[in-house]
N, C-alpha and C positions, 0 to 999 in steps of 0.2 A: 383527548382531554385528560389531563392529569388527575388521578384519583388516589386516595389512600389505599395501601395494601397492608396485609398482615405484618410483613417484615418491617416496614417503616413504622407502623403503629407500635409494634413491640419494641423497636429501637427507642422511640420516644418514651415509652413506659420505663424501660430499663434505665435510661439516662436520668429521668426524673426521680425514680425511686432510689437511685444511688445516693441522693442527697436529701430526700424528703422522708419524714417518718409516717407516711400514709400510703394507702394503695392508690394507684393511678390507672385510669381506663382511657382508652382512645377509641372513639366510635366513628364510623364512616357517615356518609351523607344520608344514609337510611336509618341511622340509629343502631346499627349492628356493632357490637363490641369486637374490634379487630385485635387489640392488644390490651393486656391487663396483668397486674401483679397477682391476680387470682385466676389461674388458668381455666378453672371450671366455668368461668363466666364468658370465655371467648366464644364467639358465634351465637351469643344470646342477644335478645333485643333489650335496649335500654330506653324506657319510656321518658326518663328525664332528658336524655339526649334528643329525643324527638320533640320535646317542648322547646329546646334551644333551636333546633332546626326550623321549627314552625314560626318562632318569633324573632330569630336572629339576635338574641341577647342572652346575657348570663342568667342562669337559673340556679338559685340556691334552694336546697331542700333540707329541712330539719328532719328529725326523727318522725314526727307526726306526718309531715307531707310525704316522706319516703314510703310510709306504709300504704299510702293511697295509690302508689304506682307499682307496676310490675317490673321486676329485675332492677330495682333501684335501692341504693343505700343513701344515708344522709351524706351531704357533701356539696361541692360546688361544681357546676358544669359550665364550661366556657366555649364559645364558638371558636373554631379554627378557620382562619381566613388565608386565602392565597390569591394575590392579585385582585382583591376585592370580592372574591367569590367564596361563599361558605362551603367548605368541603368536608367538615367533620366537627367533632366535639371532643373536648378534653375534660375528663372528669376526675376530681380528687375526692376521696372518701374521708369523711370526718366531720367535725363541727364546723359549719360554714364560717362563723366569725373568726376562727383560728386559721382558716385556709385562704381568706381573700387575698392577702398579700402574696402568699406562695403561688396562688392560682395565676395571677397576672404575670409573675416572673416565669413560671413554667410555660404558660401560653406563649410568651414572647420567644422563649427558647424553642418550643415546638414549631412555631411558625417559621423561625429561622431554618430549622431542619427541613421543613416542608419546602421552603424556597430553594434550599441547596439541592435537595433531591430532584425538585422540578427542573432546575438548571441542568443537572447531570443527565436527566432523561431527555431534555431538549437537545443537549449537545450530542448525546448518543444518537438520537433520531437524525440530527443534522448530518453527522458523520456517515451514518448508514445511507441516508438519502443522497448525499454527495457521491458516495461510492457507487450507488446504483445509477446515478445520472452519468458518471464518468464511463461506466461500462456501456451505457447506451450511446453516449456521444462518440465513443471510440468503436462502436459497433456499426451495423449497417443502417440503423435508423437514426443516426445522430444528427441529422439536419432538420428534424422536426421543429417548427417554430415554437411549439409549446415547450419542448425540452430546452431549447436555447434560452427562452424567456425565463424558465425556472432556474436554469443554471446561472443566468445573470443575476437573478434575485438572491440566490444563495452565495453570491460572491465568487463564483468559479471563473468568471471572465473568459468565456469561450472565444472571444475575439482576439486574444493575445497570440502572437506568434510563439511557437514552442519548439523545443528540440527533444525528440524521443530518445531516451536512454534506457537500455534494458540490462538490468543486473541479473547475473546468475550467482546464487549463493550456495555455500557449503553449509554443513551443520553449524548452528550458532543461533543468535537471536533471530526471531521470526522476521519476515519481511515487513510486517506491520510496524515493528519497532523502527526499522530503517526508514520507512515511509514517514513516520512522525518526525524523525530527526531531520530529514530532507525538507519537509514542508515547513518546519520551524525555522530552519536556516535559510531556505530559499523561498521567500513569499511568492504566492500565486502558483506554486508548483502543483502538478497533478500526480498522484501516485495510484497505481492500480496493480494488484497482485494477481497475476494469472495463475500462479501456483505458490506453494509455500516456499519453494526454493528460487523464486524469481520475482522481480519487481520492475514494472514499467514506470519510469520517472519521466514525466513530460515537463521539463524545466522551461521557464520563460526565456526566449531568445533575447540576447542583449550582450552584456559584458562577457568577454572571452573567459571561459572557465578552464582551469588547469585540471583536467580530469585525472591525470596521473597522481597529482598531489592529493586530490580528493580520495582516490582509492587507497593511497597510503594512509591517510587519516582514518578512513573507515576501518582498515585493517588494525591500526593501533587501538581503535576504540572497541574492537571485539567482533566486528562484522566480517565474516569469512567470505570475501568477494572472490568468486572463482574467476569471473571475467565480466567485462562491461562492454556492451556494444553501443556505439554512438551514432545517432542518425544526423540528418541535416535539418536546418531550421525549416519549419512548416508554417506557411502563412495562413492556412485555413484548416478547418477540421478534416476535410477530405485529404489534404496533403498529410496531415498528422496521422490519419488512419493508414495511408500508404506507407508513411515513415515507420509506423509500428511493425507493419509486415516486413519491411526491409531489415530492420534491426533484429527481428526474430530470425529471419533467414541468415543474417550475418552471424548471430550467436551460434546457430546450428553449424554453420560453416566453420567457425573458429573452434568449436568443440571437437570436430572430427579432423580437421586439416591442420589447425594450428593450436594444439592443446596447451602449449606453454605460453601462448600469447594472452596476456591478461586484458589488454586494452585493444579493442577493435574499432576502427573508424570506418564508417561507410564511405567517406571521401577517399580512403585508401583502398578499401576492398569492395568497392561497388560492383565491379565486373565479376570477381570471384563469387560474391554472394548471389548475384543474379544467376550465374551458371549453376551454383549449388542447388538452387530451387528446382532446376531441371536435370539434376544429376542422374535420375533414373530413366531418362529418355534415351532411346537407342542411338540417336544422332550424336550424343556426346561420347559414345564409345570410340568414335573415330579419333577424338582428341587424345584419348588415353592409350590407344593401341601402340603408337610409336614409343611412348614412354615406357610401356610394359616391355617392349623389345629391348630397350636400353637397360632396364633394370635386370632383365634376365642374364645379361652379360657384364653387369656392373656390381660385383659382389661387395666392393668396398664403398659403393655409393659416390665415388669420385666424379663420375660423369654427370649424375643428376645434380650434385652440388655445383659443378661447373656451369651447368645449364641454368640453374637458379641464379647464379652470380651474373651470367651473361645477360639474362633478362633484367635483373635488378639494375644493371649499369647500362641499359638501353643499347646493348651491342657495342659499347665503346671498349675496344681491345685493351688499351693500356690500363684503363681504370679497372677493368675486370681482372686483368692479370695481377695488378697490384693488390686487389682485394683478396685474391686467392694466394698471393705470395709466390707466384710462379713467373717464368719468362714468357714473353709473348709467343715464342715458338712452341712452348709446351701447351699454351692455350690453343694455338692453331691446331696442334695435333689432336687435342681432346675434341675440338669442334668437328674436325674431320671424322673422328671416331663416332661422334654423336650422329653425324650425317649418315655414316655407313650403317649403323645399327637401326636407326629410326626410319631411314629413307626419307627424311625431312631435312632440308638444308637450313641450319640456324643462321647462316649468313645472309639469307634473303629475308625480306620483310615478311612475306607471306609465311615462310617456314618458321621464322622466329615467333610470329603471332600465334600460329597454331600450337607450337610447343609451349609458349607462355600460357595459353588458355588451358592446355592439358595439365600443366604444373599446378594451376589453381585448384584442380580437383584431386590432386595427388596428395595424400596425407604426408606430412613432414616425417622424415625418418627419426 
């Protein structure tokens, strides 16, 4: 429940006293002075305010009446209302007859400030609650009917298909600023910041998005996007949680193996990202050993580059040779040399697949 505090009360006092030739006090719902042009009165009880709180109406006190009450000076005391609820009292010190008109104007201004601050608090609470809900929805307990119902009430639309996109950022504006920009430009987006230098953006699936142009625009606007990992559309929360894990693996893979690649798509690198998650398992050493043997005898990197081109062109000799700018006979010689050093034949499907998988775990030169 929203309540007056010292900062807001003093803000009202300062604004009012900037245009009024009298002292102003603001009291809380217990009659305690929270803000005043007379600092020594702050945190003291105002019995005039208590009369307002008890009766819910304006109380005017002349000099004689003020003497009968503790902590009170002559003046006008007006109730402060918020959404029909009495939450405090505004007091103006001076001759009541001279302050009546001022009092109503100042009260109107004060109640506008109260409503504005209340809205800010509500929006802040809503943002924080949405952030907490998103963390839960994307975590292990995200299928709770209570959480789904609350998310629906807050307008998060948990039933929408979404595409997980994970940004890695350099130094620059914080991820919260990028999240605000994305959610404003792409309605119904979800944004969660796992760390200051990363942002998970779950955008609604729908119209095709040109991610390359998006990254260029973000760079022009000052966001230092190191790389962006794109997942596949998820039709449910469970698929979205899996998608988040996949793009996280994809980002880690790109960081180590393809450091110059800014845009990484799961559709393109699904298998490498899957292998990367298991890179520390002994079984994958068997995929790297043949490539390590090639590297040991390939100081210029020519054979590894040839093997990458061979796999990229699906073993099509002419297309591969054209891409490398060499004759097919030169390509045949290099493939024979690869076979000799690795003891794996790249001309056979099984050998080509084994070498391809190993290349996905081998950092680019």
